[in-house]
N, C-alpha and C positions, 0 to 999 in steps of 0.2 A: 234852683234846687232840683236835683234828680232823685226820683223816688225809686225804691227797690222794686224790680219787676215781679209780677206774679207769674213765675216761670212754669207755665203748663207745657207738658211735653207735646210736641207736634204729632207724635205717633200714638197719642192716647186713643182708647177705643171710641168708636162712634157712639153718639148719644142714642139712647132709647133702644135701638137694636142695630146690629151690624148692617152696613150697606151691602148690596150684592157684590160678592167677590172680596169683601173685606176680611182681614184676618180676625179670628175670634179669640186670639190669645189675649190675656190680660197683663197689665203691668203688675209688678210686685207690690206687696202691701207697703213696702218702704217708699216706693216711688209714688204711689197714690197718696200716701200720708204726707209726703213732701209737697206735692202739688196742692193738696188741700190746705196745708198750713201756710203756703206762700200766698194763696189767694185770700185767705182770711186775714193774714197779716197786712196785705196791701189795703184791704178795706179799712183796717184799723189806722193805717198811715193816713188815709184820706180824711179821717176824722180828727187828726191831731190839731189842725188850726181852729177847730170849732169850740165855741162856748156852749154850755148846756142849753141855753135858750135857742141856739141855732138848730138844734136837732128836731124841734117840735112844730115848726111852722109849715103850713100848707097854703100857698098863695093862689092856687087855682086847682080845678079837679085833676088836671094832668100831672101836677106836681105832688109828690108824696114826701112827707117829712123824712129826714134822714133816719130818725129813730125807727120809722116803719120799714125802710129799706134794710136796716140792720136786722130787724126781727124777721122780716119776710124771707130773706135769704137763709136764715137759720131754720125757719119753719120748713123750707123746701127740703133741706137735708133731713130734718126730723121726720117729715111726712113720707118722703119717698125712699129714704135709705134706712133710717134707724127703726121706725115702727115695723116695717116688714121684715127686717133682717137682723136686728139685735134682740135676741130673746131676753125677756124681762125688762126691756127698756120702758121707762116711765116718763110721760110728758111732764115738763116742769109746771105747766098750768093748763087745765083742760079747756079754757076759753081762748088760748092762743090760736087754736085752729080756726076759730071764728074771726079773731082780730087780724090775723096775718096771712090768711088765704087771699090771693089776689083775684083769680078768676076761674078757679078749678071747681066747676059745679059738681063734679063727681065725688068730691071729698067733703061736701057739706055746704051749709049756708056761710055767708061771709059778711063782714061789715062793709057798708057802702063806701066806695072809693072817695067821693067828694068830702067825706067827713073824717078822713084819717087824721086830720089836724085837730080834731075835737078831743082826742084821747090823751089826757094827761097821765093816766096810769094804764099800763105799767110805766114807771119812770125810765129815764135814760139809764140809770144805774141798773134797774131791773132788766132792761134789754141787754145790756152788756153781760149781765149774769146769765141770761138765757143763751147768749152766744157761747159763753164758756161751757155751759151745760151741754150744748149740742156738740161743741168741739171735743169735749171729753168722751161723749158717746161715740162719735165717729172714730176717734183714735182707738178706743177700746174694741170697737167692731173690727177694725183692721188688724189689731194685735192678735185677735183670736180667730181670724178667718183662714180657712184652708183653701186649697186651690179651687174647689167647687164653689165655695162661697164668694171668692174673689171674682169668679167668672160672672156671677150675678150682680155683684156690687159695683164692679169697675165702671160699666157704662153709666150707671145711675150717679155715681160719685163724680165722674167726669162731666156729665151733664150739669150737675149741681155747681161745679166750679165755674163752668162757662156761663151758667145762669147768674152767678154772683158777679162775674165780670161785666155782664150786661147792666147789673144794678150799680156797679161802681161808676159806670158812665152816667147812669141816670141820677145818681147822687150828685154828681158834679153839675149836670145840667139843671137839676132841680134847685140846688143851692144858688146857682147863678140867678135864677128867677126870683128866689127868696130875697137875695141881697139887692137885686134891682128894684124891688118894691119898697125897700127901706130908703127914706129920704136922705139918710147919711151915706148911701152908696158904699157900704163897707167892702173891703177887700177880703176875699177868702184867703189868698196867699199873695203877698207882694212879689212882683217879678219884674225883671228888666224889660224895657221896651226895645224890641228889635226892629230897627228901621228897615223897611222893605227895599228891594232893589227892582228896577224895571225888568220885566221878563216878557219879550215880545210873544204874541200869540201866533202859533202856526197851526195848520190843519194836517193831521196825520191820518193817512189812509188806513182803515182797518181791514181785517180779513173778511171776505164775503164768500158766498156759496154755502155749502154745508159745513157747519162748525160744531164742535163738541162743547156741550154746556153742562154744568152741574158738577157736584162732588163725585169723585171717583177715587178709590184706594182706601187704605186702612186708617187714614188720619181722621180727626174729629170733624164733624159737621152736624149742623142741625138738620132735622128731617126735611125741612122745606127746601134744602139745597139738592135734593135727590128726587127722582132717579136721574142718573147721568143719561143724556139724550142728545140728539142732533137737531139743529134748527137751520133754516136757510135764511141767509142774510143778503139783502141787496147791497150794492156798493155804497159805502158811507165813509165819513171821516170824522174824527173826534178832535176837539180843541186840545192843544198840547198842554194846557194848564187850566186851572179853575178861573172863573170870572173874578176879577178884582173888585175891590170896593170903589176904586176910581171909575171903572167902567160902569158899575151900577149907579154911581152918582150921576153919570151922564144920562142914564135912563131916567132918573128922577128929575134932573134939570130939563129934560125934553118933555116933561109932563106925563111920564109913563104911568103914574097912578091916576091920571085924569083922562086917559084915552081908552074909552070903552072897547075900541076895536082890537086892542091888544089882549083882552082878558076873556077867559071862559066866563060864562054867565054866573056860575056859582062863585067864582073868584071875584068878579066885579061886585057882587052882593056882599061878600065877606069883607072886602076892602071898605066899601061904603059903611057897612054896619059897624065895623071896628074903628073907623076913622084912620085907617092905615095909610101912611105916606112914606114909609121907609122901613128897612129891616128892623126886626125887634132889637131893642137895646140901643138904637141910634137916637141921638138927640140933636136937633137943629138949633144952634145958638145964633143963627143969622150970619149974613155976609160970608157964607162958605165955611163957617166954623162948625163942623160936624164932630160930635163926640160920641163915644160908645161906652156902655157898661161892659166890663170884663171881670173875670174872677180875680184880677189884680186891681180892681177899682175902675174909675172912669178915666179914659184917655182919648186923645184925638183919633179919629178914623184915619188909618194909613191907607192911602189910595192904592198901594202896591200889594197889599195882603188880600187873601180871598174874602169876598163878601160872604157873610154867614148869617144864620138865623133868618132865612127866608123860607116861606112856604112853597109848596109845589105850585100853587097859583101864581106867586110872584116869580118863581123860576121860569114857568111856562110863558108868562107875559114878557119877561125880559128876553127870552129866546126869540119870541116873535119880533120884538123890537129890533133885535140884533140880526134879523134876517137869517135865523138859524132855528134849531129845535133842540129839545132835550133828547139824549140818546135813549134807545131802547136798552133794557137791562142786558139783553143778550149781546148787543153791540159792545157795551161796556166790558162785559166779561170776556168776550172773544178778543178784544183789543188788549185787555190786561194780560190774558193768557199768552198772546203773541209776543208781548213785551218780554217774556221769559221771567226775569226777576223784577217784578214791578217796583218802581221807585217808591220810596217811603218817606213820609214827612214826620210831623210831630205826633207823638202818642202820649197817653196819660203818664207814663213813667218819667217823661221829661219834666213834668211839673209846671209847664207853661200854661196849658189849658186855653190856648188861643191860637188860631191858625195863622201861619206865616207864609211869606212868599217863598218860591222855590229856592232851595239851598244848593250849594255846590255838590253835596252828596246826592241830591235828587236828580240823577242823571237819566239820560235816555230821551227819546222823542216825546213820550207821554210822561208828564211830570205830575206830582201830587195825586197819584192813583190811590195810595193808602195813607191814612193819616190826614191831618189838617181839618177837613170838613167832609161829611157825608154828601154824596152827590145824587140829587134827584134824577130819576129816569122818567120816561113817559109811560112806563109799563105798569099796568094794574098788578097788584099782588094777587097772584093766582097760582093754583097747583101746577106742577110740572106733569107731563104725560105719565100716567101710571102711579102718581102719588097716592099713598094711602096713609092716613094718620095712624099712629100707633094705637093699640088697644088700651083702654083704661084712661085714667085721669091725665097721664102724660101726653095722650093724643090731643089734648086741648092746648098744648104749649104753643103751637103755631097754626095748625090747620084751621081752627075756627075763626081766624081773623082774615080769611081770604075773601074779603068783600069790602069795597069802599075805601081801599088804601092803595098807595103807590109805593113802588120799590125804590130804595136808595142803595147805592153801592159805594164801596170804598171803606172808609173808617174816618174817625175824627181825632182831634187833639185830645179828646177825653176818653178815647178807646184804649184799653190795654193792648200793648203791641202783640202779645201772643193770641189775642182774640181776633185779629184782623186776617182776612184771606180774600182772595179774588172771587170765590163762589158765594160769599156771605150775602144774604138778602135781608137787609133791614127794611122796615115798612112803617109808614105813618099815614094818617089821613091827610088830604091835600091842604088843609088849613093849618097844620102843625108848624110852629115857628120856634119853639123854645129849644129844640135840639140843635146841635152844631151842623146845620144843613146848608150846603152851598150849591154851586151851579157849574157844571161842565157842559159846553155846547156840542152839538153834533150837526152835521149837514149831510144831505144826500149827495152822492157823486154821480154825475151824468155819465 
């Protein structure tokens, strides 16, 4: 089943504030309204397979109930667009700011994240009504906005749309964890099994020396993708595709999870503490019968498709075992930029929600750059030279997480297509496994 895409314009204004040299012109009210409605409609589409009971479960602190995602994305538009810019706007409920604020300290106290699944009220119906309330406010705001108002509203509204696209992906990854904890292993949406095809791994030389990194131009980007700057790269090569499940099985069969010399100390402790012996959602039924939980239910592990749901610790240990390493994020971006039009794989609109092997359309020496699975890098999530968080609460969006996290590049099969780009910097702590995270190897070139 193919889903309707949330068609954001690629030339939308930059989030929070224009990047250096970016155009400050705004989209029309009609175009902004169309983009807003498309994103909100895609979120609603993602909810269509759900029963009301599915909306409310939280299976671990990193997972949020679907109901919370629906409310939080609406709260974002209310807090940062409607309250400052729509005269006379009235909040639907005064406690929603407390319940649905995620981490913005500047806008007040918030309900603790690990207990989001404890909240039965507001009901799912109440949250859908809240979304309709906010939708009505945004469309009324756009209908009455003059050119000066649009100049102020457009960057905030565009940021809110991309923020909701982030939560569309989180809804899918969180639902997968919820269904995997259910002994019935229910399917979110049934889908065909696409048998993989062998794809030989090759090493592709990347650009070295001084390279240009980061967002440049008038298109949308989060603030952590700027400023545009230069870095110096030593000679390197990237693997032509992602590591496959079959290759990762060889690591398991070779005692990869029991060999301390392959692991960072913190990773070794995390594996021992959690009893981890395989990627998240894999099940060993003995005699080489490996199965995995997917959003289409349980099915056999396909050795040709990318391995997925591994932590940075697991990715780094596998790379050592394979006599390689993880790429630096700047190596990944420079190679993707040199590829011209990076090859694309599966995205959320395709409705499969599971990474696949390279297709005939995924041409070029570097395959699976965008889509399929996020790719761990060896780079700490840190600010670019000259980075300054925006003033006010929106400055908390990315900047305050630049500690104890690693960067992932690319996109996944749960990422909306219009949300993916080669400068995008995703980030998670090194033990995170529930996201669609995979492995691309790198090597130094003598």
